[in-house]
Residue, then its C-alpha position, 0 to 999 in steps of 0.5 A: m559801603t556796608l552798614a558795618a562802616f557805621i558801627p564805630l560812628l554809632l558807638s561813639v555817639p553815646v561816648w560823646f553824649g556822656f562827655w557832654r553831660i559830664n561837662r555840662k555839670r562840671g565844666w571841666f572841658t571846652i567843646g573842642e576838648v570834648i570833640f578831641w576826646n570823642v575822636i580819640i575814642l572813635i579811632l580806638i573803636q575803629l582799631l578794635l573793629l579792624r582787628w575783628f574784621 
């Protein structure tokens, strides 16, 4: 396993943190929805990286 495999995971951390901060202030989403949207973003990041590598 190379370090490139961890790039999508590391890129999804700020997305999750951003969703969590917005949700803490607004209360729009449940924690399950925050996790769901983070997984969607992670999949999109992985698909973009697969196109480049």
